[in-house]
C-alpha positions, 0 to 999 in steps of 0.5 A, a space after each residue: 442534660 442541660 436543664 434550660 435553652 440557649 436563646 437566639 436571635 439575631 438584631 439588626 442584621 448584623 448582631 447574633 445574641 445569645 442567652 442562657 440561665 446557668 444554675 450557678 453564681 455570677 462570681 463563680 460561672 465568671 471564673 469558668 471563663 478566665 481560667 484555662 484550666 476551666 476553658 479546657 473542661 468546657 469550650 469545644 464542641 462534641 468530638 473535639 477538646 482543646 489540645 493547646 489554650 493559653 490565657 492572658 485574661 486581662 484587657 489587651 492580653 489574648 487567648 489563643 487555643 487550638 480545638 482539634 478533633 478526636 472522634 475518629 467516627 467525625 470525617 474532621 478527626 484530626 482537624 484543627 481549628 485554631 482561633 486567637 481572642 484579644 480581650 478589649 474590656 474586663 469587668 470582674 464579675 460583670 461584663 468581658 467584651 473582646 475580638 474573636 479572630 479565626 487564627 493559625 498557631 501561630 497566632 496570625 490572624 487570618 483575615 478573609 474570615 469574620 472576626 466579630 466582637 464580642 460582649 459577653 453580660 454576666 447577669 446576677 440573678 441570685 443563685 443563678 446567672 444569665 450569660 448574654 452574649 452579643 456578637 457584632 459582626 461588620 456586615 450581615 453577610 459576615 454573620 450570615 457566613 458564620 451562620 452557614 458555617 455552623 456556629 449555631 449548633 457549636 455554641 449550643 454544644 460548647 454552652 451544653 457543655 458548660 452547663 454539665 461542668 456547672 452541675 458536676 461543680 454544685 
């Protein structure tokens, strides 16, 4: 089980801030965010997996992926959720800035859904790394919409999966 919990808060009505410490040096943790073979092992919620995970990890590059529910006990069984990330800035191993979009299988962005700019900071704590995610939404309503969709529960499960992978790789 995870050895610590994610801390979350809303700032200035438009920012969702998440923090968690991982028991892995910064250089190693950063690698888990850039390679498709690593992302496929942890970037999902319980009962979901990434059958499609195409990553072009560079500024201007795109990460296009599909999360699919594979748990027959969930009412969403068989459902697919497509997303598209466009990287804006990458400073290895310190920071990743990207725009996050809902999309379709062809990568067409769903303009009716919130699309935050996300800044992921990897703070060096020696043998550990503090991960800080700041998602900026265009309005308080957009942030509230994703909170209502269960984004906090989903990210908590995803970051728990990352912690399990970190423990396995130690």
